[in-house]
C-alpha positions as CSV (number, residue, x, y, z in Angstrom):
1,M,158.0,37.7,124.9
2,L,159.9,37.8,121.6
3,D,163.4,39.4,121.6
4,R,162.8,42.9,120.0
5,R,166.5,43.2,119.0
6,Q,166.5,39.9,117.2
7,F,163.1,40.8,115.6
8,V,164.7,43.9,114.0
9,R,167.7,42.0,112.8
10,T,165.5,39.3,111.3
11,I,163.0,41.5,109.6
12,G,165.7,43.6,107.9
13,L,166.0,47.3,107.0
14,G,164.0,46.9,103.9
15,A,160.9,45.7,105.7
16,M,161.5,48.3,108.4
17,A,161.3,51.0,105.7
18,G,158.0,49.6,104.5
19,I,156.6,49.7,108.0
20,G,156.9,53.5,108.1
21,G,156.2,55.2,111.3
22,V,155.9,52.0,113.3
23,G,159.5,51.2,112.4
24,S,161.0,53.6,114.8
25,Q,158.9,52.0,117.6
26,I,160.2,48.6,116.8
27,A,163.8,49.9,116.6
28,A,163.5,51.6,120.0
29,A,161.9,48.5,121.5
30,A,164.9,46.5,120.2
31,E,167.2,48.3,122.6
32,S,165.5,46.5,125.5
33,E,166.9,43.3,126.7
34,G,164.1,40.9,125.6
35,N,163.7,37.3,126.7
36,A,166.6,35.1,125.7
37,D,165.2,31.8,126.7
38,K,163.4,31.1,123.3
39,S,164.7,30.0,120.0
40,K,163.7,32.5,117.3
41,V,162.7,29.8,114.8
42,A,158.9,30.2,114.1
43,R,156.7,27.5,115.7
44,L,153.2,28.0,114.4
45,L,150.5,25.7,115.8
46,P,147.0,25.7,114.1
47,G,143.9,26.0,116.2
48,N,140.3,27.1,116.3
49,C,138.3,29.4,118.5
50,A,135.0,28.2,119.9
51,Y,133.8,31.6,118.7
52,S,133.9,30.3,115.1
53,Y,130.8,28.2,115.9
54,G,129.3,30.8,118.2
55,K,125.8,30.9,116.6
56,D,125.5,27.2,116.5
57,I,126.5,26.9,120.2
58,Q,124.1,29.6,121.2
59,Q,121.3,27.9,119.2
60,G,122.0,24.6,120.9
61,K,123.2,22.9,117.7
62,M,126.7,22.4,119.0
63,T,128.4,22.3,122.4
64,L,132.0,23.0,123.5
65,E,132.5,19.3,123.8
66,D,131.6,19.1,120.0
67,V,134.2,21.8,119.3
68,I,136.9,19.9,121.1
69,L,136.1,16.6,119.3
70,L,135.8,18.4,115.9
71,A,139.3,19.8,116.5
72,V,140.5,16.2,116.5
73,E,138.9,15.5,113.1
74,Q,140.3,18.8,111.8
75,K,143.8,17.8,112.9
76,L,144.3,20.9,115.1
77,A,146.6,21.4,118.0
78,A,144.3,23.5,120.1
79,V,141.0,25.1,120.8
80,D,140.5,28.6,122.2
81,M,137.7,28.4,124.8
82,T,135.3,31.3,124.5
83,V,134.1,31.6,128.0
84,Y,130.6,33.1,127.2
85,Y,129.7,29.7,125.7
86,L,130.4,27.8,128.9
87,K,127.2,26.1,130.4
88,N,128.4,27.1,133.9
89,T,131.6,27.7,135.8
90,T,131.4,24.8,138.3
91,P,134.7,22.9,138.8
92,E,133.0,19.7,137.8
93,Y,132.0,21.1,134.4
94,L,135.3,22.8,133.7
95,H,137.3,19.8,134.7
96,S,135.1,17.6,132.4
97,L,136.1,19.8,129.4
98,R,139.7,19.7,130.5
99,L,139.7,15.9,130.8
100,L,137.9,15.5,127.4
101,A,140.5,17.7,125.7
102,Y,143.4,15.9,127.4
103,K,142.1,12.4,126.4
104,H,142.0,13.5,122.8
105,G,145.3,15.4,122.7
106,V,143.8,18.8,122.3
107,A,145.4,21.7,124.1
108,F,143.5,24.8,125.2
109,S,145.4,27.7,123.5
110,G,143.6,30.1,125.8
111,T,140.2,31.5,126.9
112,A,138.5,34.6,125.9
113,C,136.1,36.9,127.8
114,R,134.4,40.2,127.0
115,S,135.6,42.2,130.0
116,S,136.4,45.7,129.0
117,M,138.7,47.9,131.2
118,V,137.8,51.3,129.8
119,Q,135.2,52.5,132.4
120,T,134.6,56.1,133.5
121,T,134.3,55.5,137.2
122,A,136.6,53.9,139.8
123,D,133.7,51.7,141.0
124,K,133.1,50.3,137.5
125,R,136.8,49.7,136.9
126,A,136.9,47.8,140.2
127,A,134.0,45.7,139.1
128,V,135.6,44.8,135.8
129,L,138.8,43.9,137.6
130,N,136.9,41.5,139.9
131,E,135.2,40.1,136.8
132,I,138.6,39.5,135.1
133,K,139.8,37.8,138.3
134,G,136.9,35.4,138.1
135,W,137.7,34.5,134.5
136,V,141.3,34.0,135.4
137,D,140.1,31.4,138.0
138,V,138.0,29.7,135.3
139,T,141.0,29.7,132.9
140,A,143.2,28.1,135.6
141,Q,140.5,25.4,136.2
142,L,140.4,24.6,132.5
143,G,144.2,24.3,132.4
144,A,144.7,27.1,129.9
145,S,147.6,29.6,130.1
146,Q,146.1,32.8,128.7
147,L,142.9,34.8,129.0
148,R,142.0,37.3,126.3
149,V,140.6,40.7,127.6
150,F,139.5,43.9,126.0
151,A,140.2,47.6,126.6
152,G,136.8,48.6,125.2
153,K,135.3,51.5,123.3
154,L,136.0,55.1,124.1
155,P,133.1,56.5,126.2
156,D,131.5,59.8,125.3
157,G,133.3,62.7,126.9
158,A,136.5,60.7,127.6
159,T,139.8,61.2,125.9
160,L,142.0,58.5,124.4
161,Q,144.7,59.5,126.9
162,E,142.3,58.9,129.8
163,A,141.1,55.5,128.4
164,T,144.7,54.4,127.8
165,G,145.5,55.2,131.4
166,W,142.5,53.3,132.7
167,T,143.6,50.3,130.6
168,V,147.1,50.4,132.0
169,E,145.8,50.7,135.5
170,G,143.5,47.7,135.0
171,M,146.1,45.6,133.2
172,K,148.7,46.1,136.0
173,A,146.3,45.0,138.7
174,A,144.8,42.1,136.7
175,C,148.3,40.8,135.6
176,D,149.4,40.8,139.3
177,Y,146.5,38.5,140.0
178,S,146.7,36.4,136.8
179,G,150.5,36.0,137.3
180,S,149.9,34.5,140.7
181,K,148.0,31.8,138.9
182,G,150.4,31.4,136.0
183,I,148.0,32.9,133.6
184,V,149.0,35.4,130.9
185,L,146.5,38.3,130.1
186,G,146.3,39.0,126.4
187,L,144.9,42.4,125.5
188,E,143.3,42.3,122.1
189,D,143.6,44.9,119.5
190,H,139.8,45.0,119.4
191,Q,137.4,47.6,118.1
192,G,137.7,50.8,120.1
193,V,140.7,52.1,122.2
194,T,143.2,49.4,121.1
195,Q,142.6,49.5,117.4
196,T,146.0,50.9,116.5
197,S,149.4,49.5,117.2
198,D,150.6,52.7,118.7
199,V,148.1,52.4,121.6
200,C,148.7,48.7,122.0
201,I,152.4,49.1,122.3
202,E,152.1,52.1,124.6
203,I,150.0,50.0,127.0
204,M,152.4,47.1,127.0
205,Q,155.4,49.3,127.6
206,R,153.6,51.1,130.5
207,V,152.3,47.9,132.1
208,N,155.7,46.3,131.7
209,H,154.6,43.0,133.3
210,P,155.8,39.5,132.4
211,Y,152.2,38.2,132.3
212,A,151.0,41.0,130.0
213,S,150.8,40.4,126.2
214,I,148.9,41.4,123.1
215,N,146.3,38.9,122.0
216,L,146.8,39.8,118.4
217,D,143.8,39.8,116.0
218,I,145.2,40.4,112.5
219,T,142.0,42.0,111.2
220,N,141.1,44.7,113.6
221,F,143.7,47.5,113.0
222,I,142.6,50.8,111.5
223,A,145.0,51.8,108.7
224,S,146.5,55.3,108.7
225,P,148.4,57.2,105.9
226,T,151.7,55.8,107.3
227,Q,150.7,52.5,108.9
228,D,148.7,49.9,107.1
229,A,147.3,46.8,108.9
230,Y,150.4,44.7,108.0
231,A,152.8,47.3,109.4
232,Q,150.8,47.3,112.6
233,I,150.7,43.5,112.9
234,A,154.5,43.6,112.5
235,A,154.9,46.2,115.2
236,C,152.8,44.3,117.7
237,L,154.4,40.8,117.1
238,P,157.2,41.3,119.6
239,Y,154.5,41.8,122.3
240,A,152.3,38.9,121.2
241,S,152.6,35.7,123.1
242,G,150.9,32.4,122.8
243,N,147.7,32.9,120.8
244,I,146.9,34.9,117.7
245,H,143.4,35.1,116.2
246,I,143.0,34.7,112.5
247,R,140.2,35.9,110.1
248,D,140.5,36.1,106.3
249,H,138.7,39.5,105.9
250,F,139.5,42.8,107.5
251,Y,136.9,44.7,109.4
252,G,135.7,47.7,107.5
253,D,133.1,48.6,104.9
254,D,134.8,46.8,102.0
255,H,135.7,43.6,104.0
256,A,139.0,43.4,102.1
257,L,140.7,40.0,101.9
258,V,143.7,39.4,104.1
259,D,146.9,38.5,102.3
260,M,147.5,35.5,104.5
261,E,150.8,34.6,102.9
262,R,152.1,38.0,103.8
263,V,150.9,37.7,107.4
264,W,152.6,34.3,107.8
265,K,155.8,35.7,106.4
266,L,155.7,38.3,109.2
267,F,155.1,35.5,111.8
268,A,158.1,33.7,110.4
269,Q,160.3,36.8,110.3
270,A,159.4,37.6,113.9
271,G,160.1,34.0,115.1
272,Y,156.7,33.9,116.6
273,Q,156.0,30.7,118.6
274,G,152.5,29.9,119.6
275,Y,149.0,29.1,118.4
276,V,147.3,30.7,115.4
277,S,143.6,30.2,115.9
278,A,140.8,30.6,113.4
279,E,138.2,33.0,114.7
280,Y,135.7,32.8,111.9
281,E,132.9,35.3,111.7
282,A,130.2,35.4,109.0
283,N,129.5,39.1,109.5
284,F,128.8,40.5,106.1
285,P,126.6,39.6,103.1
286,G,127.9,37.0,100.8
287,C,130.3,35.3,103.3
288,L,130.3,31.6,103.7
289,P,128.4,30.0,106.6
290,P,130.5,28.5,109.3
291,S,129.9,24.9,108.1
292,T,131.9,25.7,105.0
293,G,133.8,28.9,105.9
294,V,135.5,27.5,109.0
295,P,137.0,24.4,107.3
296,K,138.2,26.6,104.4
297,L,139.9,29.0,106.8
298,L,141.4,26.2,108.8
299,E,142.9,24.6,105.6
300,T,144.6,27.9,104.8
301,I,146.0,28.1,108.3
302,K,147.3,24.6,108.4
303,T,148.9,24.9,104.9
304,L,150.7,28.1,105.9
305,C,151.8,26.7,109.3
306,R,153.4,23.8,107.5
307,K,155.1,26.1,105.1
308,Y,156.5,28.6,107.6
309,S,156.8,26.7,110.9
310,S,159.4,24.4,112.4
311,A,156.6,22.5,114.3
């Protein structure tokens, strides 16, 4: 994890004022000891998620092997392996992907599953925990170090407080298991329960586990009168480790463009060290198809990584 105290010193009081309500959370978090074994110089490594080519993979036009080899052509450091595109989970197949990536100097920045911990019954929550454990095992076989998970959407009749508690309970148990394999669990700020920085930070603080992190997606936060998306990104960066997902448009009816330069400045100010992976999604009218949209997004990511990173 990033050192909260150093993060506050680096970002400065002016930026803290701009963050608004989130600023007090960061300042409070800065009082904790943090992890002192990392340099605070930003190290930003460009990557791509297999999800960026999801439709082509599902339609049989591409394979995960193609995504790995394409990363070589695109001069990327890593690929995020979206597990729902795996042909199967046999050791032979997983090891073949791992070997192919190794032979071409491509790291796996992580894996990503759809498992959602917000379930209304204990039996359903236990089933999801077993599902996550299975994906942890797959992640270990692939040689990746992080698995992305979801909290999920708020069920009818449930309160946000209840859903947060279920997520904390699930994360604690899942992190105990993933930690035994050396795998970090990255909880994404996905649509639903974890779509605000307040909830994401509360979960991280309550879980309080060395193998728990936020798998930050810069486009999913819901803005409030006091906390825009950029303030929430800044608030969550001290809890983000290893892998951040990048899109160039925010979710929402207007699909507003992300100020990518502003986001990379936040990464640099926080001293973030890890992968920044394109997760392209052609999800609204007029957006570019992956064949042109993905390379365009990757060029932006690579340019900004060169500008703001020590790597």
